[in-house]
Structures are given as C-alpha cells and as structure tokens.
C-alpha positions, 0 to 999 in steps of 0.5 A: 499499500502507497504512503500517499493520501488522496484528498478530493476537494469538492466542487462545492467548496467553490461556492464557499470560500472561507471553507475552501481557504481552510481547507487548502491551508490544511492542506499546505500543512499536511505532514504527510504525501497527499494528492489532490482530486479537484471536483468540477464545481461551477464549471460542471454545472455549466455543462450540465446546464448547457447540455439541457439546452444544447442536447449533446449526449452523456458521453460528451457531457461526461467528457466535458464535465471532466475537463470542468475538473481540469479547469478546477484543479488550475485554480487549486494548483494556483492557490496551493503552495508546492502543487503540480498539475499531473496526468498519470497516476505514476506522476501522482505517486512520484510528485507526492512522495518527492513532497510536491502535492500533485493535482491530478488532471484525470481525462486522458487515463479515464477516459475508457475506463469501465468502471467509470461509465459515461453518466452523471452518476459517476462524479469527480467522488468516484473518479477519486476513489479509482485513483485510491484504488489504482495506486493502493493510497493509505486512505481517500478523503473526500471533503464537502462543502455540506455538513456530514452525518457522523459515522454513516456509512458511504452506502448511506452517504450515497442514498442522502446525495452526499457522494455518488454511488459509484464512489460507494460502490468502488469503495466497498468492492476495493476495500478502501479506506474512506473517510467523508468530511464536511463543513465543521470537520475541519480539525478532523481533516487536519488530524488525518493528515498529520498522522499516518494511522487511519482510525475513526474521526468524529463528524466523518463518515469511514468506508468499509471493506 
C-alpha cells in the first residue's frame, strides 16, 4: 500500500470560499504525502446546464465534466503552495513522494475505464476512489461543503446524495479506507493528514471493506 493520501476537494467548496481557504491551508500544512483530486464545481454545472439547452450526449457531457475538473485544478494549483498538475497515476505517486502536492488531471487516464461509465452517476467522487484504488492509497478523504452525518456508511451517504453511488460501490468493492468530511470537520481533516494512522474520526464517515 502506498503512503499517499488522496484528498478530493468537492467542487461545492467553490461556493464557500472561506471553507475552501481553510481546507487549502490544512492541505498546505499536511505532514503526510497527499494527492488532490478536484471536483468540477461551477464549471461542471455549466456543462449540465448547457447539455439541457444544446442536447449533446451523456458521453460528451462526461468528458466535458472531467475537463471541468481540469479547470478547477487550475484554481487549486494557483492557490496551493508546492502544487503541480499531473496527468498519470505514476506521476501522482512520484510527485507526492517528492514532497510536492500533485493535482490530478484525469481525462486521458480514465476516458475508457469500464468502472467509470460515461454518466452523471459518475462524479469526481468515483474518480477519486478509482485513483485511490489504482495507486493503493493509504486513505481516501472526500471533502464536502455540506455537513456530513457522523458515522454514516458510504452507501448511506450515497442514498443521501452526499457522495455518488459509484464512489460508494468502488469503496466497498476494493476495500478503500475512505472518510467523508464536511463543514465543521476541519480539525478532523487536519488530524488525518498529520498521522499515517487511519482511524475513526468524530464528524466523519468511514468506508467499510
């Protein structure tokens, strides 16, 4: 298993700039290797809105939504010290282990991955879970702008619409150590990124193998 901690920054944090600022400060101070997966945020919402108006397929929308993640990555690279945009999982591992903060641009790697079908049911949550599985990450942290019920399982969070159903399925199928954190869980996030131990955290939801 890799020592890298995959942190998915929910696109909804773009609408809560103070929370985003706090989360980025925590990532900057992390004492364990981390890799960041950006959400699509307002850029992905623009794709959804345009699809309704223009009528393009879910396949096209899926690729465009992933490109929205690339746009959000530009924001994160600009605001995170030591951040660097990377495209391949091998680059993610190399960069993180070298003390940088890789921000993953996933389009080329996942365009034809069967586990990530082109559908709105696959979001950046599932894409982050796939990366965590691919590199054997120490843990997967899904950071949301909403409050997250304490001790709720990933499948329950999927039912609530907090994470996507494909992410919950991947977490269960591959035994990914996953924690979902929301607004008010900043101390828990900082604690998880100060220690290599993956354990229960108040205010967070753990994945179950």
